[in-house]
C-alpha positions as CSV (number, residue, x, y, z in Angstrom):
1,M,112.2,126.1,83.9
2,V,111.1,129.7,83.2
3,D,107.5,128.5,83.3
4,L,108.0,126.9,86.7
5,E,109.7,130.1,88.0
6,N,106.6,132.1,86.8
7,R,104.3,129.6,88.5
8,L,106.3,129.8,91.7
9,N,106.1,133.6,91.6
10,K,102.3,133.3,91.1
11,L,102.1,131.0,94.1
12,E,103.8,133.6,96.3
13,D,101.4,136.3,95.0
14,K,98.5,134.0,95.7
15,I,99.4,133.2,99.3
16,K,99.8,136.9,100.1
17,Q,96.2,137.6,99.2
18,P,93.9,138.0,102.3
19,N,91.1,136.2,100.5
20,F,93.3,133.2,99.9
21,R,94.1,132.9,103.6
22,K,90.5,133.3,104.6
23,N,89.4,130.7,102.0
24,K,87.0,133.1,100.4
25,G,85.4,132.4,97.1
26,L,85.6,128.6,97.5
27,G,82.0,128.0,98.4
28,N,81.8,125.5,101.1
29,E,84.9,123.6,100.0
30,V,87.9,123.1,102.2
31,G,90.8,125.2,101.0
32,Y,93.0,122.5,99.7
33,Y,95.3,123.2,96.7
34,V,97.8,121.2,94.7
35,F,100.9,122.8,93.2
36,D,102.1,120.3,90.6
37,Y,105.5,120.5,89.0
38,P,107.8,118.5,86.8
39,E,109.5,115.9,89.1
40,E,112.9,116.7,87.7
41,Q,112.5,120.2,89.1
42,E,112.2,118.9,92.7
43,L,115.4,120.7,94.0
44,L,114.3,124.1,92.6
45,V,110.9,123.7,94.2
46,R,112.5,122.7,97.6
47,E,114.8,125.7,97.4
48,R,111.8,128.1,96.7
49,I,109.8,126.6,99.6
50,H,112.7,127.0,101.9
51,Y,113.0,130.7,100.8
52,L,109.2,131.3,101.3
53,K,109.3,129.6,104.7
54,S,112.1,131.8,106.0
55,K,110.5,134.9,104.5
56,Y,107.0,134.4,105.8
57,T,107.9,133.2,109.3
58,T,109.1,136.7,110.3
59,N,106.9,139.1,112.2
60,H,106.4,141.4,109.1
61,Y,103.5,139.3,107.9
62,D,100.1,138.5,109.4
63,F,100.3,134.8,108.8
64,P,102.8,132.1,109.5
65,L,103.8,129.7,106.7
66,V,104.2,126.2,108.1
67,V,106.0,123.5,106.0
68,F,105.4,119.8,106.8
69,D,107.7,117.3,105.0
70,L,105.5,114.2,105.1
71,Y,108.5,111.9,104.8
72,D,110.3,113.5,107.8
73,I,107.1,113.3,109.9
74,I,106.7,109.6,109.1
75,M,110.4,108.9,109.9
76,D,110.1,110.8,113.2
77,I,107.0,108.8,114.2
78,L,108.7,105.6,113.3
79,V,111.7,106.5,115.5
80,Q,109.5,107.7,118.4
81,E,107.5,104.5,118.3
82,G,110.6,102.3,118.1
83,F,109.4,101.0,114.8
84,L,112.2,102.1,112.4
85,E,114.6,99.2,113.2
86,L,111.7,96.8,113.1
87,C,110.9,98.0,109.6
88,M,114.4,97.3,108.4
89,E,114.2,93.7,109.8
90,F,110.7,93.3,108.4
91,E,111.9,94.3,104.9
92,K,114.5,91.6,105.0
93,T,112.0,88.9,106.0
94,K,108.7,90.0,104.4
95,G,109.6,92.5,101.6
96,F,108.9,96.1,101.0
97,S,105.2,95.8,100.2
98,E,104.6,94.4,103.7
99,I,106.4,97.3,105.2
100,T,104.0,99.7,103.3
101,K,101.0,97.9,104.9
102,A,102.6,97.8,108.3
103,V,103.5,101.5,108.3
104,N,100.0,102.5,107.1
105,E,98.5,100.5,109.9
106,M,100.8,102.0,112.5
107,L,100.0,105.5,111.3
108,R,96.3,104.5,111.1
109,M,96.1,105.9,107.5
110,E,93.4,103.4,106.6
111,E,91.1,104.5,109.4
112,D,88.6,107.3,108.9
113,N,88.9,108.9,112.3
114,Q,90.9,111.2,114.6
115,S,93.6,108.6,115.5
116,N,95.6,109.1,112.3
117,E,99.0,109.9,113.7
118,L,100.5,111.7,110.7
119,L,97.5,114.0,110.3
120,A,97.1,114.6,114.0
121,Y,100.7,115.8,114.0
122,I,99.9,118.3,111.3
123,K,96.9,119.5,113.2
124,N,98.7,119.8,116.5
125,N,101.5,121.8,114.9
126,T,99.4,124.2,112.8
127,P,98.9,127.6,114.3
128,K,95.8,129.7,113.7
129,N,95.8,131.9,110.6
130,A,98.6,129.8,109.0
131,I,99.1,128.6,105.5
132,V,100.2,124.9,105.4
133,F,102.6,123.6,102.8
134,L,102.8,119.8,102.5
135,T,106.1,118.5,100.9
136,G,107.9,115.2,100.6
137,V,105.1,113.5,98.6
138,G,107.6,111.9,96.2
139,K,110.0,110.8,99.0
140,C,107.1,108.9,100.7
141,F,106.1,106.9,97.8
142,P,105.0,104.1,97.9
143,I,104.6,104.0,101.7
144,M,102.3,107.0,101.7
145,R,99.9,108.0,98.8
146,S,98.9,111.6,98.3
147,H,95.2,110.8,97.9
148,K,95.2,109.2,101.4
149,I,96.5,112.5,102.9
150,L,94.0,114.7,101.0
151,N,91.1,112.4,101.6
152,N,91.5,112.3,105.4
153,L,93.1,115.7,106.1
154,H,89.8,117.6,106.3
155,Q,89.0,115.8,109.5
156,F,92.0,117.4,111.1
157,V,92.7,120.7,109.3
158,D,89.9,122.6,107.7
159,D,90.3,126.2,108.8
160,V,93.5,127.2,107.0
161,P,94.6,126.8,103.4
162,V,96.7,123.7,102.6
163,V,99.0,123.5,99.6
164,M,100.3,120.1,98.6
165,F,103.5,120.2,96.5
166,F,103.1,117.4,94.0
167,P,106.0,116.1,91.8
168,G,103.9,115.1,88.8
169,K,100.7,116.2,87.2
170,Y,97.3,117.2,88.7
171,D,94.5,117.9,86.3
172,G,91.9,118.8,88.9
173,Q,90.6,115.2,89.1
174,S,93.5,112.8,89.2
175,L,97.0,112.8,90.6
176,M,99.8,111.3,88.5
177,L,102.9,111.0,90.6
178,F,106.2,111.4,88.7
179,S,103.9,111.9,85.7
180,E,103.7,108.1,85.5
181,I,102.0,106.6,88.5
182,K,98.2,107.2,88.7
183,D,96.9,107.7,92.2
184,D,93.2,107.4,93.1
185,N,91.1,110.2,91.8
186,Y,90.8,113.2,94.0
187,Y,88.3,116.0,93.2
188,R,88.3,118.3,96.3
189,A,91.6,120.1,95.8
190,F,92.0,123.0,93.5
191,K,95.0,123.5,91.2
192,L,96.7,126.4,92.8
193,V,98.2,128.0,89.6
194,D,98.2,126.9,86.0
């Protein structure tokens, strides 16, 4: 736990650096980062994110910190579209794997265009000069996979740094949710702190 505390401290030091917020030093790569952590430390990470959000949304800093819980966004969209109760009925008749497909289709996660509802929400709610934290990756599984978010987000948000908090392991090439479930490879994100 001491190691995670140190890494969380380094994360805060990193986001305060002006070059981080300007995406300097990354070449032409989009400023996407992964902060991986042991899944059993989820509550500690949530607590620190809450602290950072409240600290960096005051007027004392020259950047807003915006936190998007992917699970909460998905649930809000399902409710707005009147799809949540249908999902519950669909699970009873078709099973959970079919709900996963249906939700991905409704959110347009498989499409490589600007109609992706989840990512459009993030884009539309990200102010200029912000730092974006993506949370809720573990809560979304298996409905939403982290590589789908990262693979498509660049079409929506490419001018501010984005940090995905990942309960598992990221080695710079592959994502391993809960340190057990291998996601598709993803090479474009940088490991935020070691």
